[in-house]
C-alpha positions in Angstrom: 80.1 76.8 99.8 77.4 74.2 99.1 75.9 76.3 96.3 79.3 76.7 94.7 80.1 73.0 94.6 76.6 72.2 93.3 76.8 74.9 90.6 77.1 72.4 87.7 73.6 71.5 88.6 72.5 75.2 88.3 70.9 75.2 91.7 69.3 78.4 93.2 67.7 79.0 96.6 64.0 78.2 96.9 61.4 80.2 98.8 62.3 78.4 102.0 66.0 78.5 101.5 66.3 75.0 100.0 68.3 74.5 96.8 66.1 74.1 93.7 67.4 72.8 90.4 66.9 75.1 87.4 66.5 74.1 83.8 69.7 76.0 82.8 71.4 74.1 80.0 70.4 70.8 81.5 72.9 67.9 81.2 70.8 65.0 82.2 70.9 61.2 81.8 68.6 61.6 78.8 71.3 63.9 77.2 74.1 61.5 78.1 72.4 58.4 76.6 70.5 59.9 73.8 73.0 62.4 72.4 76.5 61.4 73.5 75.9 57.8 72.5 75.2 58.9 68.9 78.8 60.2 68.7 80.1 56.6 69.6 77.8 55.0 67.0 78.6 57.3 64.1 82.3 57.1 64.9 82.0 53.3 64.5 80.2 53.7 61.2 82.8 56.2 60.0 85.6 53.7 60.8 83.8 51.0 58.9 83.4 53.3 55.8 87.1 54.2 56.1 88.0 50.5 56.2 85.9 49.9 53.1 87.5 52.8 51.3 84.2 54.8 50.9 85.5 57.9 52.7 88.8 57.9 50.8 87.0 57.8 47.5 84.6 60.6 48.5 87.5 62.8 49.8 89.5 62.3 46.7 86.6 63.4 44.6 86.0 66.5 46.7 89.7 67.4 46.8 90.0 67.0 43.0 87.0 69.4 42.5 88.3 72.0 44.9 91.8 71.9 43.6 90.6 72.3 40.0 88.3 75.2 40.8 90.2 77.0 43.6 93.8 76.3 42.3 95.1 75.2 45.7 97.8 72.7 46.5 97.1 69.0 46.7 98.0 68.6 50.4 95.9 71.5 51.8 93.0 70.6 49.6 93.0 66.9 50.5 93.1 67.7 54.3 90.4 70.3 53.9 88.1 67.7 52.3 89.0 65.0 54.8 88.2 67.3 57.8 84.5 67.3 56.7 84.4 63.6 57.8 87.2 63.2 60.4 88.7 65.3 63.1 92.2 66.7 63.7 93.7 63.2 63.0 93.1 64.0 59.3 96.3 66.1 59.3 98.4 63.0 59.7 97.4 62.0 56.2 99.9 64.7 54.9 102.3 64.5 57.9 105.3 64.2 55.7 104.5 67.4 53.8 103.7 69.6 56.9 107.4 70.5 57.6 107.9 72.2 54.2 104.4 73.7 53.8 104.1 77.4 53.2 102.5 79.6 55.9 99.4 80.0 53.6 99.0 76.2 53.3 99.4 75.7 57.0 96.9 78.4 57.8 94.4 77.0 55.3 94.5 73.6 57.1 94.1 75.3 60.5 91.1 77.3 59.3 89.5 74.3 57.7 89.6 72.4 61.0 88.0 75.3 62.8 85.4 76.0 60.1 84.0 72.4 59.7 82.7 69.7 62.1 83.4 66.0 62.1 80.6 63.6 60.9 80.5 62.0 64.4 79.3 65.1 66.1 77.1 66.3 63.2 74.5 63.7 64.1 74.5 64.7 67.7 73.7 68.3 66.8 70.7 67.0 64.8 69.4 65.8 68.1 69.1 69.5 69.2 66.7 70.4 66.5 69.1 71.3 63.7 68.0 69.9 60.3 70.4 67.1 59.3 70.4 68.1 55.7 71.4 71.6 56.5 74.1 70.4 58.9 75.7 68.3 56.1 75.4 71.2 53.6 76.9 73.6 56.1 79.9 71.4 56.7 80.4 70.8 53.0 80.1 74.5 52.2 82.4 75.5 54.9 85.3 73.6 53.3 85.7 75.8 50.2 84.6 78.9 52.3 87.6 78.1 54.7 90.0 78.0 51.7 88.6 81.3 50.4 88.8 83.2 53.7 92.2 81.8 54.6 93.7 82.8 51.3 92.3 86.4 51.7 93.9 86.6 55.2 97.3 85.0 54.3 97.7 84.9 50.5 99.9 82.3 48.9 103.2 83.9 48.0 105.5 80.8 47.9 105.5 77.7 45.8 103.8 74.7 47.5 105.5 71.4 47.3 102.3 69.7 46.1 101.1 72.5 43.8 100.8 70.0 40.9 98.8 67.6 43.1 100.1 64.5 44.8 99.2 61.1 46.0 98.0 61.0 49.6 97.1 57.8 51.5 94.9 57.3 54.5 96.4 54.5 56.6 93.9 51.8 57.4 95.0 49.9 60.6 91.9 47.8 61.0 92.1 44.1 60.0 88.4 43.7 59.1 85.0 45.4 59.5 84.5 44.2 63.1 88.0 45.5 64.1 87.2 48.8 62.4 83.9 49.1 64.3 85.6 48.4 67.6 88.4 50.9 66.9 85.8 53.5 65.8 83.8 52.9 69.0 86.8 53.5 71.1 87.6 56.8 69.4 83.9 57.8 69.7 83.9 57.0 73.4 86.9 59.2 74.0 85.2 62.0 72.0 81.9 61.6 73.8 83.6 61.6 77.3 85.5 64.7 76.3 82.4 66.5 75.0 80.4 65.6 78.2 83.2 66.7 80.5 83.7 70.0 78.7 80.0 70.7 78.9 79.8 70.0 82.6 82.6 72.4 83.3 81.5 75.1 80.9 77.9 75.0 82.0 79.0 75.6 85.6 81.4 78.4 84.5 78.7 80.1 82.5 76.3 80.0 85.4 79.0 81.3 87.7 79.9 84.2 85.4 76.3 84.9 84.6 75.5 85.3 88.3 78.4 87.8 88.7 77.4 89.9 85.7 73.7 89.8 86.6 74.6 91.2 90.0 76.9 93.9 88.5 74.9 94.9 85.4 71.5 93.3 85.5 72.3 91.3 82.3 73.9 87.9 81.7 77.4 87.4 80.3 76.0 85.9 77.1 73.6 88.8 76.6 76.5 91.2 77.0 78.7 89.3 74.6 75.8 89.0 72.2 75.9 92.7 71.5 79.2 92.3 69.7 77.6 89.7 67.3 74.4 91.7 66.6 75.8 93.2 63.4 76.7 89.8 62.1 73.3 88.3 63.0 71.6 91.2 61.2 73.7 90.8 58.1 72.8 87.1 57.9 69.2 88.2 57.1 67.2 87.0 60.2 64.0 88.8 61.2 64.7 91.9 63.4 63.1 90.3 66.4 65.5 87.3 66.1 68.7 89.4 65.9 69.2 89.4 69.7 68.7 85.6 70.3 70.9 84.7 67.3 73.6 87.0 68.5 73.6 85.3 71.9 73.9 81.9 70.2 76.9 83.2 68.1 78.5 84.5 71.3 78.0 81.2 73.1 79.5 79.3 70.1 82.5 81.5 69.8 83.3 82.0 73.5 82.3 78.5 74.8 81.6 75.9 72.0 79.0 75.1 69.3 77.6 72.1 71.3 76.3 74.4 74.0 75.0 76.8 71.4 73.0 74.1 69.6 71.6 73.1 73.0 70.5 76.6 73.6 68.9 76.7 70.2 66.9 73.6 71.1 65.4 75.6 74.0 64.5 78.5 71.7 62.9 76.1 69.2 60.8 74.5 72.0 59.7 77.9 73.2 59.0 79.0 69.6 61.2 82.1 70.4 62.8 82.1 66.9 61.4 81.6 63.4 62.2 78.6 61.2 64.2 80.9 58.9 66.4 81.9 61.9 66.8 78.2 62.9 68.1 77.4 59.4 70.5 80.3 59.3 71.7 79.6 62.9 72.4 75.9 61.9 74.9 77.2 59.3 76.4 79.9 61.5 77.0 77.6 64.4 78.4 74.7 62.3 82.1 74.9 63.1 84.8 74.2 65.7 86.0 77.8 66.0 86.2 78.2 69.8 89.0 78.4 72.4 88.7 74.7 73.4 89.1 73.5 69.8 92.0 76.0 69.4 93.9 74.1 72.1 93.1 70.8 70.3 94.4 72.2 67.0 97.7 73.5 68.4 98.3 70.4 70.4 97.4 68.0 67.6 99.3 69.6 64.8 102.3 70.4 67.0 102.6 66.7 67.9 102.7 65.8 64.2 105.1 68.5 63.2 106.9 70.0 66.2 109.2 72.0 64.0 106.2 74.3 63.0 104.8 74.8 66.5 105.8 78.4 66.5 104.0 79.2 63.2 100.9 77.2 64.4 100.7 79.1 67.7 101.2 82.5 66.1 98.5 81.9 63.5 96.0 80.2 65.8 93.9 83.3 66.8 93.7 84.4 63.1 92.7 80.9 62.1 89.9 81.0 64.7 88.7 84.3 63.3 88.9 82.9 59.7 87.0 79.8 60.7 84.3 81.9 62.3 84.0 84.1 59.2 83.8 81.0 57.0 80.8 79.7 59.0 79.2 83.2 58.9 79.7 83.2 55.1 77.8 80.0 54.7 75.0 81.4 56.9 74.7 84.4 54.7 74.3 82.2 51.6 71.7 80.2 53.5 69.9 83.5 54.3 69.9 84.4 50.6 68.4 81.1 49.6 66.0 80.5 52.5 62.4 81.8 52.6 59.9 81.8 55.5 
């Protein structure tokens, strides 16, 4: 019973029967203050940039370029570009259009959320050894990749309300820069607490499941799940010796979350267990919110904005998760083509 309640610390019996802490996905005070605090800081900076109109101008430029090249509607393109910088709250920018959106438009927005990561957590992942430049490139590349994959899975057959474009406004509630910083810090704090709490729970659950599968099969749960992702890891172009480790990272990212996968990658980098080429490819492949936890956030967040479409959102959610995963894998394949040892 004691071992069960201390499982989030990943304790195992020592030689004399005492409980000894393992270095199994450690969530320490160093992690809490060096990584989670970055989310709060960047969230505050993002709020300031939004107050000053910098993010709005950048998003409009990206949306204009994607709409011209991909021929998508104004609403879905604007939200897709916005998701590169902000989380699920981006959807509220086109809230008045959601009710009458086609299934294809709605699916594109869902896929884009699951294929990209917000700027506030992007910096946190850089603390795990991922190259910041590659993280930014991965998130930017995932936006058009999400549109391409989503349109292949659910093609546009209707006539979007904003097919000819449209004027979309991001509400700025802050009164000045200091108010924006404080509001952003509050949002970042909630996000950091959520990330920390999820990691504590999932680390314990992984350890619990791993112990059960180790006893039954002699292999951990992530190793078993990794076999399903080995073909994807191989096709991304990593060295053969790195196919197994990358497949396990992909399994962790898809089944649990990308935060834990990047943390595992940090351990592999420290042990020099994977090549620099594999680290670069993994950075792109793991860069996305496509996991069960984010799926719940997506369904809850969008349903709160447009309750009339809750049925459509729920029905397409698993397909959106698959599309978001494939979009991230697509950017990883491109990175593999352009990356040399």
